[in-house]
PyMOL Python script that loads the backbone (N, CA, C, O; Angstrom):
from pymol import cmd

cmd.read_pdbstr("""\
ATOM      1  N   MET A   1     -40.664  63.649  -1.379  1.00  0.00           N
ATOM      2  CA  MET A   1     -39.865  64.709  -0.799  1.00  0.00           C
ATOM      3  C   MET A   1     -40.557  65.203   0.467  1.00  0.00           C
ATOM      4  O   MET A   1     -41.775  65.377   0.495  1.00  0.00           O
ATOM      5  N   ARG A   2     -39.789  65.419   1.478  1.00  0.00           N
ATOM      6  CA  ARG A   2     -40.316  65.967   2.730  1.00  0.00           C
ATOM      7  C   ARG A   2     -40.181  67.490   2.736  1.00  0.00           C
ATOM      8  O   ARG A   2     -39.442  68.080   1.948  1.00  0.00           O
ATOM      9  N   TYR A   3     -40.917  68.090   3.647  1.00  0.00           N
ATOM     10  CA  TYR A   3     -40.864  69.554   3.779  1.00  0.00           C
ATOM     11  C   TYR A   3     -39.434  70.019   4.030  1.00  0.00           C
ATOM     12  O   TYR A   3     -39.006  71.019   3.455  1.00  0.00           O
ATOM     13  N   THR A   4     -38.686  69.310   4.879  1.00  0.00           N
ATOM     14  CA  THR A   4     -37.319  69.731   5.184  1.00  0.00           C
ATOM     15  C   THR A   4     -36.430  69.704   3.946  1.00  0.00           C
ATOM     16  O   THR A   4     -35.566  70.567   3.790  1.00  0.00           O
ATOM     17  N   ALA A   5     -36.627  68.735   3.069  1.00  0.00           N
ATOM     18  CA  ALA A   5     -35.851  68.662   1.831  1.00  0.00           C
ATOM     19  C   ALA A   5     -36.233  69.816   0.904  1.00  0.00           C
ATOM     20  O   ALA A   5     -35.365  70.411   0.266  1.00  0.00           O
ATOM     21  N   LEU A   6     -37.511  70.131   0.829  1.00  0.00           N
ATOM     22  CA  LEU A   6     -37.966  71.272   0.030  1.00  0.00           C
ATOM     23  C   LEU A   6     -37.307  72.543   0.536  1.00  0.00           C
ATOM     24  O   LEU A   6     -36.768  73.328  -0.245  1.00  0.00           O
ATOM     25  N   ARG A   7     -37.353  72.737   1.822  1.00  0.00           N
ATOM     26  CA  ARG A   7     -36.782  73.949   2.415  1.00  0.00           C
ATOM     27  C   ARG A   7     -35.274  74.034   2.140  1.00  0.00           C
ATOM     28  O   ARG A   7     -34.763  75.107   1.821  1.00  0.00           O
ATOM     29  N   GLN A   8     -34.576  72.922   2.261  1.00  0.00           N
ATOM     30  CA  GLN A   8     -33.138  72.913   2.008  1.00  0.00           C
ATOM     31  C   GLN A   8     -32.835  73.269   0.553  1.00  0.00           C
ATOM     32  O   GLN A   8     -31.923  74.049   0.279  1.00  0.00           O
ATOM     33  N   ARG A   9     -33.591  72.704  -0.368  1.00  0.00           N
ATOM     34  CA  ARG A   9     -33.390  73.021  -1.781  1.00  0.00           C
ATOM     35  C   ARG A   9     -33.667  74.491  -2.069  1.00  0.00           C
ATOM     36  O   ARG A   9     -32.953  75.129  -2.843  1.00  0.00           O
ATOM     37  N   MET A  10     -34.712  75.019  -1.437  1.00  0.00           N
ATOM     38  CA  MET A  10     -35.022  76.436  -1.627  1.00  0.00           C
ATOM     39  C   MET A  10     -33.870  77.313  -1.145  1.00  0.00           C
ATOM     40  O   MET A  10     -33.499  78.277  -1.814  1.00  0.00           O
ATOM     41  N   VAL A  11     -33.307  76.981   0.009  1.00  0.00           N
ATOM     42  CA  VAL A  11     -32.193  77.751   0.558  1.00  0.00           C
ATOM     43  C   VAL A  11     -30.971  77.628  -0.348  1.00  0.00           C
ATOM     44  O   VAL A  11     -30.303  78.625  -0.623  1.00  0.00           O
ATOM     45  N   GLU A  12     -30.677  76.432  -0.807  1.00  0.00           N
ATOM     46  CA  GLU A  12     -29.525  76.228  -1.684  1.00  0.00           C
ATOM     47  C   GLU A  12     -29.667  77.004  -2.989  1.00  0.00           C
ATOM     48  O   GLU A  12     -28.689  77.553  -3.497  1.00  0.00           O
ATOM     49  N   GLU A  13     -30.859  77.048  -3.521  1.00  0.00           N
ATOM     50  CA  GLU A  13     -31.087  77.693  -4.815  1.00  0.00           C
ATOM     51  C   GLU A  13     -31.263  79.208  -4.699  1.00  0.00           C
ATOM     52  O   GLU A  13     -30.779  79.957  -5.548  1.00  0.00           O
ATOM     53  N   LEU A  14     -31.944  79.654  -3.663  1.00  0.00           N
ATOM     54  CA  LEU A  14     -32.342  81.055  -3.569  1.00  0.00           C
ATOM     55  C   LEU A  14     -31.652  81.838  -2.461  1.00  0.00           C
ATOM     56  O   LEU A  14     -31.690  83.069  -2.458  1.00  0.00           O
ATOM     57  N   GLY A  15     -31.029  81.148  -1.530  1.00  0.00           N
ATOM     58  CA  GLY A  15     -30.452  81.807  -0.359  1.00  0.00           C
ATOM     59  C   GLY A  15     -31.468  81.822   0.778  1.00  0.00           C
ATOM     60  O   GLY A  15     -32.676  81.755   0.551  1.00  0.00           O
ATOM     61  N   GLU A  16     -30.964  81.911   1.989  1.00  0.00           N
ATOM     62  CA  GLU A  16     -31.801  81.814   3.195  1.00  0.00           C
ATOM     63  C   GLU A  16     -32.901  82.873   3.243  1.00  0.00           C
ATOM     64  O   GLU A  16     -34.070  82.544   3.443  1.00  0.00           O
ATOM     65  N   VAL A  17     -32.537  84.127   3.064  1.00  0.00           N
ATOM     66  CA  VAL A  17     -33.504  85.220   3.190  1.00  0.00           C
ATOM     67  C   VAL A  17     -34.540  85.165   2.076  1.00  0.00           C
ATOM     68  O   VAL A  17     -35.738  85.280   2.333  1.00  0.00           O
ATOM     69  N   ARG A  18     -34.085  84.990   0.846  1.00  0.00           N
ATOM     70  CA  ARG A  18     -35.028  84.958  -0.283  1.00  0.00           C
ATOM     71  C   ARG A  18     -35.956  83.751  -0.185  1.00  0.00           C
ATOM     72  O   ARG A  18     -37.145  83.862  -0.485  1.00  0.00           O
ATOM     73  N   ALA A  19     -35.433  82.610   0.227  1.00  0.00           N
ATOM     74  CA  ALA A  19     -36.266  81.410   0.371  1.00  0.00           C
ATOM     75  C   ALA A  19     -37.356  81.643   1.409  1.00  0.00           C
ATOM     76  O   ALA A  19     -38.511  81.274   1.199  1.00  0.00           O
ATOM     77  N   ASP A  20     -36.987  82.255   2.527  1.00  0.00           N
ATOM     78  CA  ASP A  20     -37.957  82.534   3.584  1.00  0.00           C
ATOM     79  C   ASP A  20     -39.020  83.512   3.108  1.00  0.00           C
ATOM     80  O   ASP A  20     -40.211  83.314   3.347  1.00  0.00           O
ATOM     81  N   THR A  21     -38.582  84.564   2.436  1.00  0.00           N
ATOM     82  CA  THR A  21     -39.521  85.563   1.924  1.00  0.00           C
ATOM     83  C   THR A  21     -40.444  84.959   0.875  1.00  0.00           C
ATOM     84  O   THR A  21     -41.650  85.204   0.889  1.00  0.00           O
ATOM     85  N   LEU A  22     -39.887  84.180  -0.022  1.00  0.00           N
ATOM     86  CA  LEU A  22     -40.696  83.520  -1.045  1.00  0.00           C
ATOM     87  C   LEU A  22     -41.758  82.630  -0.413  1.00  0.00           C
ATOM     88  O   LEU A  22     -42.934  82.707  -0.770  1.00  0.00           O
ATOM     89  N   ALA A  23     -41.349  81.796   0.513  1.00  0.00           N
ATOM     90  CA  ALA A  23     -42.280  80.859   1.144  1.00  0.00           C
ATOM     91  C   ALA A  23     -43.418  81.579   1.855  1.00  0.00           C
ATOM     92  O   ALA A  23     -44.556  81.111   1.853  1.00  0.00           O
ATOM     93  N   ARG A  24     -43.107  82.700   2.453  1.00  0.00           N
ATOM     94  CA  ARG A  24     -44.087  83.425   3.263  1.00  0.00           C
ATOM     95  C   ARG A  24     -44.942  84.404   2.460  1.00  0.00           C
ATOM     96  O   ARG A  24     -46.136  84.540   2.727  1.00  0.00           O
ATOM     97  N   ASP A  25     -44.342  85.094   1.473  1.00  0.00           N
ATOM     98  CA  ASP A  25     -45.013  86.246   0.870  1.00  0.00           C
ATOM     99  C   ASP A  25     -45.353  86.161  -0.610  1.00  0.00           C
ATOM    100  O   ASP A  25     -46.271  86.845  -1.061  1.00  0.00           O
ATOM    101  N   HIS A  26     -44.650  85.353  -1.368  1.00  0.00           N
ATOM    102  CA  HIS A  26     -44.809  85.355  -2.828  1.00  0.00           C
ATOM    103  C   HIS A  26     -45.945  84.410  -3.258  1.00  0.00           C
ATOM    104  O   HIS A  26     -45.871  83.200  -3.044  1.00  0.00           O
ATOM    105  N   VAL A  27     -46.974  84.971  -3.854  1.00  0.00           N
ATOM    106  CA  VAL A  27     -48.122  84.196  -4.337  1.00  0.00           C
ATOM    107  C   VAL A  27     -47.805  83.695  -5.739  1.00  0.00           C
ATOM    108  O   VAL A  27     -47.414  84.464  -6.617  1.00  0.00           O
ATOM    109  N   LEU A  28     -47.981  82.394  -5.932  1.00  0.00           N
ATOM    110  CA  LEU A  28     -47.708  81.769  -7.226  1.00  0.00           C
ATOM    111  C   LEU A  28     -49.017  81.263  -7.835  1.00  0.00           C
ATOM    112  O   LEU A  28     -49.765  80.522  -7.198  1.00  0.00           O
ATOM    113  N   ALA A  29     -49.277  81.671  -9.063  1.00  0.00           N
ATOM    114  CA  ALA A  29     -50.504  81.259  -9.749  1.00  0.00           C
ATOM    115  C   ALA A  29     -50.594  79.743  -9.858  1.00  0.00           C
ATOM    116  O   ALA A  29     -51.674  79.173  -9.703  1.00  0.00           O
ATOM    117  N   ALA A  30     -49.466  79.083 -10.124  1.00  0.00           N
ATOM    118  CA  ALA A  30     -49.455  77.630 -10.298  1.00  0.00           C
ATOM    119  C   ALA A  30     -49.750  76.880  -9.002  1.00  0.00           C
ATOM    120  O   ALA A  30     -49.990  75.673  -9.023  1.00  0.00           O
ATOM    121  N   LEU A  31     -49.734  77.589  -7.881  1.00  0.00           N
ATOM    122  CA  LEU A  31     -50.116  76.984  -6.596  1.00  0.00           C
ATOM    123  C   LEU A  31     -51.543  77.383  -6.231  1.00  0.00           C
ATOM    124  O   LEU A  31     -51.935  77.334  -5.065  1.00  0.00           O
ATOM    125  N   GLY A  32     -52.303  77.774  -7.231  1.00  0.00           N
ATOM    126  CA  GLY A  32     -53.687  78.179  -6.977  1.00  0.00           C
ATOM    127  C   GLY A  32     -53.780  79.504  -6.252  1.00  0.00           C
ATOM    128  O   GLY A  32     -54.622  79.694  -5.374  1.00  0.00           O
ATOM    129  N   GLU A  33     -52.886  80.432  -6.639  1.00  0.00           N
ATOM    130  CA  GLU A  33     -52.833  81.758  -6.007  1.00  0.00           C
ATOM    131  C   GLU A  33     -52.523  81.657  -4.513  1.00  0.00           C
ATOM    132  O   GLU A  33     -53.106  82.368  -3.695  1.00  0.00           O
ATOM    133  N   ARG A  34     -51.592  80.758  -4.175  1.00  0.00           N
ATOM    134  CA  ARG A  34     -51.157  80.568  -2.792  1.00  0.00           C
ATOM    135  C   ARG A  34     -49.662  80.861  -2.689  1.00  0.00           C
ATOM    136  O   ARG A  34     -48.942  80.869  -3.688  1.00  0.00           O
ATOM    137  N   THR A  35     -49.220  81.099  -1.468  1.00  0.00           N
ATOM    138  CA  THR A  35     -47.794  81.122  -1.193  1.00  0.00           C
ATOM    139  C   THR A  35     -47.345  79.678  -1.004  1.00  0.00           C
ATOM    140  O   THR A  35     -48.170  78.768  -0.913  1.00  0.00           O
ATOM    141  N   VAL A  36     -46.035  79.475  -0.946  1.00  0.00           N
ATOM    142  CA  VAL A  36     -45.509  78.129  -0.678  1.00  0.00           C
ATOM    143  C   VAL A  36     -46.039  77.620   0.658  1.00  0.00           C
ATOM    144  O   VAL A  36     -46.509  76.486   0.751  1.00  0.00           O
ATOM    145  N   ASN A  37     -45.966  78.453   1.687  1.00  0.00           N
ATOM    146  CA  ASN A  37     -46.444  78.031   3.007  1.00  0.00           C
ATOM    147  C   ASN A  37     -47.926  77.664   2.989  1.00  0.00           C
ATOM    148  O   ASN A  37     -48.331  76.667   3.586  1.00  0.00           O
ATOM    149  N   GLU A  38     -48.725  78.464   2.308  1.00  0.00           N
ATOM    150  CA  GLU A  38     -50.162  78.178   2.231  1.00  0.00           C
ATOM    151  C   GLU A  38     -50.418  76.874   1.485  1.00  0.00           C
ATOM    152  O   GLU A  38     -51.257  76.075   1.901  1.00  0.00           O
ATOM    153  N   ALA A  39     -49.706  76.656   0.393  1.00  0.00           N
ATOM    154  CA  ALA A  39     -49.885  75.417  -0.374  1.00  0.00           C
ATOM    155  C   ALA A  39     -49.552  74.199   0.486  1.00  0.00           C
ATOM    156  O   ALA A  39     -50.280  73.206   0.478  1.00  0.00           O
ATOM    157  N   LEU A  40     -48.453  74.284   1.222  1.00  0.00           N
ATOM    158  CA  LEU A  40     -48.077  73.164   2.089  1.00  0.00           C
ATOM    159  C   LEU A  40     -49.101  72.954   3.200  1.00  0.00           C
ATOM    160  O   LEU A  40     -49.444  71.817   3.522  1.00  0.00           O
ATOM    161  N   GLU A  41     -49.584  74.032   3.779  1.00  0.00           N
ATOM    162  CA  GLU A  41     -50.618  73.937   4.817  1.00  0.00           C
ATOM    163  C   GLU A  41     -51.903  73.328   4.267  1.00  0.00           C
ATOM    164  O   GLU A  41     -52.638  72.654   4.989  1.00  0.00           O
ATOM    165  N   ASP A  42     -52.169  73.570   2.987  1.00  0.00           N
ATOM    166  CA  ASP A  42     -53.369  73.027   2.341  1.00  0.00           C
ATOM    167  C   ASP A  42     -53.171  71.600   1.836  1.00  0.00           C
ATOM    168  O   ASP A  42     -54.063  71.033   1.207  1.00  0.00           O
ATOM    169  N   GLY A  43     -51.997  71.018   2.112  1.00  0.00           N
ATOM    170  CA  GLY A  43     -51.776  69.622   1.786  1.00  0.00           C
ATOM    171  C   GLY A  43     -51.083  69.331   0.470  1.00  0.00           C
ATOM    172  O   GLY A  43     -51.028  68.175   0.050  1.00  0.00           O
ATOM    173  N   TRP A  44     -50.554  70.345  -0.188  1.00  0.00           N
ATOM    174  CA  TRP A  44     -49.831  70.102  -1.435  1.00  0.00           C
ATOM    175  C   TRP A  44     -48.579  69.282  -1.146  1.00  0.00           C
ATOM    176  O   TRP A  44     -47.947  69.447  -0.102  1.00  0.00           O
ATOM    177  N   ASP A  45     -48.234  68.414  -2.061  1.00  0.00           N
ATOM    178  CA  ASP A  45     -47.029  67.609  -1.958  1.00  0.00           C
ATOM    179  C   ASP A  45     -45.801  68.511  -2.115  1.00  0.00           C
ATOM    180  O   ASP A  45     -45.732  69.280  -3.073  1.00  0.00           O
ATOM    181  N   PRO A  46     -44.836  68.435  -1.200  1.00  0.00           N
ATOM    182  CA  PRO A  46     -43.646  69.288  -1.304  1.00  0.00           C
ATOM    183  C   PRO A  46     -42.905  69.144  -2.632  1.00  0.00           C
ATOM    184  O   PRO A  46     -42.361  70.130  -3.131  1.00  0.00           O
ATOM    185  N   LYS A  47     -42.870  67.964  -3.212  1.00  0.00           N
ATOM    186  CA  LYS A  47     -42.202  67.777  -4.505  1.00  0.00           C
ATOM    187  C   LYS A  47     -42.908  68.597  -5.585  1.00  0.00           C
ATOM    188  O   LYS A  47     -42.257  69.235  -6.412  1.00  0.00           O
ATOM    189  N   ARG A  48     -44.221  68.576  -5.572  1.00  0.00           N
ATOM    190  CA  ARG A  48     -44.989  69.355  -6.544  1.00  0.00           C
ATOM    191  C   ARG A  48     -44.743  70.851  -6.350  1.00  0.00           C
ATOM    192  O   ARG A  48     -44.606  71.595  -7.321  1.00  0.00           O
ATOM    193  N   VAL A  49     -44.688  71.281  -5.099  1.00  0.00           N
ATOM    194  CA  VAL A  49     -44.405  72.685  -4.797  1.00  0.00           C
ATOM    195  C   VAL A  49     -43.015  73.058  -5.304  1.00  0.00           C
ATOM    196  O   VAL A  49     -42.832  74.131  -5.879  1.00  0.00           O
ATOM    197  N   TRP A  50     -42.034  72.179  -5.095  1.00  0.00           N
ATOM    198  CA  TRP A  50     -40.677  72.437  -5.565  1.00  0.00           C
ATOM    199  C   TRP A  50     -40.650  72.599  -7.086  1.00  0.00           C
ATOM    200  O   TRP A  50     -39.972  73.486  -7.605  1.00  0.00           O
ATOM    201  N   LEU A  51     -41.375  71.755  -7.788  1.00  0.00           N
ATOM    202  CA  LEU A  51     -41.397  71.853  -9.246  1.00  0.00           C
ATOM    203  C   LEU A  51     -42.035  73.157  -9.719  1.00  0.00           C
ATOM    204  O   LEU A  51     -41.616  73.722 -10.729  1.00  0.00           O
ATOM    205  N   VAL A  52     -43.034  73.631  -9.002  1.00  0.00           N
ATOM    206  CA  VAL A  52     -43.646  74.924  -9.321  1.00  0.00           C
ATOM    207  C   VAL A  52     -42.616  76.039  -9.118  1.00  0.00           C
ATOM    208  O   VAL A  52     -42.495  76.933  -9.956  1.00  0.00           O
ATOM    209  N   ILE A  53     -41.875  75.987  -8.007  1.00  0.00           N
ATOM    210  CA  ILE A  53     -40.836  76.983  -7.749  1.00  0.00           C
ATOM    211  C   ILE A  53     -39.787  76.942  -8.857  1.00  0.00           C
ATOM    212  O   ILE A  53     -39.351  77.982  -9.351  1.00  0.00           O
ATOM    213  N   CYS A  54     -39.392  75.743  -9.238  1.00  0.00           N
ATOM    214  CA  CYS A  54     -38.389  75.589 -10.296  1.00  0.00           C
ATOM    215  C   CYS A  54     -38.839  76.235 -11.593  1.00  0.00           C
ATOM    216  O   CYS A  54     -38.054  76.909 -12.260  1.00  0.00           O
ATOM    217  N   GLU A  55     -40.080  76.034 -11.949  1.00  0.00           N
ATOM    218  CA  GLU A  55     -40.607  76.639 -13.167  1.00  0.00           C
ATOM    219  C   GLU A  55     -40.661  78.160 -13.044  1.00  0.00           C
ATOM    220  O   GLU A  55     -40.263  78.878 -13.961  1.00  0.00           O
ATOM    221  N   ALA A  56     -41.149  78.637 -11.924  1.00  0.00           N
ATOM    222  CA  ALA A  56     -41.318  80.077 -11.731  1.00  0.00           C
ATOM    223  C   ALA A  56     -39.985  80.826 -11.705  1.00  0.00           C
ATOM    224  O   ALA A  56     -39.899  81.965 -12.166  1.00  0.00           O
ATOM    225  N   PHE A  57     -38.954  80.187 -11.167  1.00  0.00           N
ATOM    226  CA  PHE A  57     -37.668  80.857 -11.018  1.00  0.00           C
ATOM    227  C   PHE A  57     -36.591  80.299 -11.924  1.00  0.00           C
ATOM    228  O   PHE A  57     -35.400  80.533 -11.721  1.00  0.00           O
ATOM    229  N   GLU A  58     -37.034  79.553 -12.933  1.00  0.00           N
ATOM    230  CA  GLU A  58     -36.153  79.028 -13.983  1.00  0.00           C
ATOM    231  C   GLU A  58     -34.932  78.290 -13.426  1.00  0.00           C
ATOM    232  O   GLU A  58     -33.799  78.522 -13.848  1.00  0.00           O
ATOM    233  N   VAL A  59     -35.193  77.401 -12.472  1.00  0.00           N
ATOM    234  CA  VAL A  59     -34.122  76.561 -11.939  1.00  0.00           C
ATOM    235  C   VAL A  59     -33.764  75.533 -13.006  1.00  0.00           C
ATOM    236  O   VAL A  59     -34.648  74.855 -13.529  1.00  0.00           O
ATOM    237  N   PRO A  60     -32.490  75.408 -13.332  1.00  0.00           N
ATOM    238  CA  PRO A  60     -32.094  74.438 -14.365  1.00  0.00           C
ATOM    239  C   PRO A  60     -32.531  73.009 -14.001  1.00  0.00           C
ATOM    240  O   PRO A  60     -32.523  72.619 -12.833  1.00  0.00           O
ATOM    241  N   LYS A  61     -32.904  72.262 -15.008  1.00  0.00           N
ATOM    242  CA  LYS A  61     -33.386  70.891 -14.782  1.00  0.00           C
ATOM    243  C   LYS A  61     -32.380  70.045 -14.033  1.00  0.00           C
ATOM    244  O   LYS A  61     -32.772  69.138 -13.299  1.00  0.00           O
ATOM    245  N   SER A  62     -31.105  70.311 -14.194  1.00  0.00           N
ATOM    246  CA  SER A  62     -30.074  69.538 -13.500  1.00  0.00           C
ATOM    247  C   SER A  62     -30.098  69.728 -11.983  1.00  0.00           C
ATOM    248  O   SER A  62     -29.509  68.936 -11.248  1.00  0.00           O
ATOM    249  N   ARG A  63     -30.780  70.780 -11.511  1.00  0.00           N
ATOM    250  CA  ARG A  63     -30.846  71.048 -10.060  1.00  0.00           C
ATOM    251  C   ARG A  63     -32.245  70.844  -9.488  1.00  0.00           C
ATOM    252  O   ARG A  63     -32.527  71.263  -8.366  1.00  0.00           O
ATOM    253  N   ARG A  64     -33.103  70.215 -10.244  1.00  0.00           N
ATOM    254  CA  ARG A  64     -34.475  70.005  -9.764  1.00  0.00           C
ATOM    255  C   ARG A  64     -34.618  68.733  -8.975  1.00  0.00           C
ATOM    256  O   ARG A  64     -35.712  68.418  -8.505  1.00  0.00           O
TER     257      ARG A  64
END
""", "prot")
cmd.dss("prot")
cmd.show_as("cartoon", "prot")
cmd.util.cbc("prot")
cmd.orient("prot")
């Protein structure tokens, strides 16, 4: 998965504003106490980041 695909899925699932806020401000323990943006900057795979978001926000498996 590429960053652009991750971002698109986040927008589809959470909405534009919430996706942006989440990526920038929300620290997730499963990302090593990082935000989405920080995890990606640190080299995390976007697919792995997406799965963490899915778990944290209870995205149904059919939309993962």
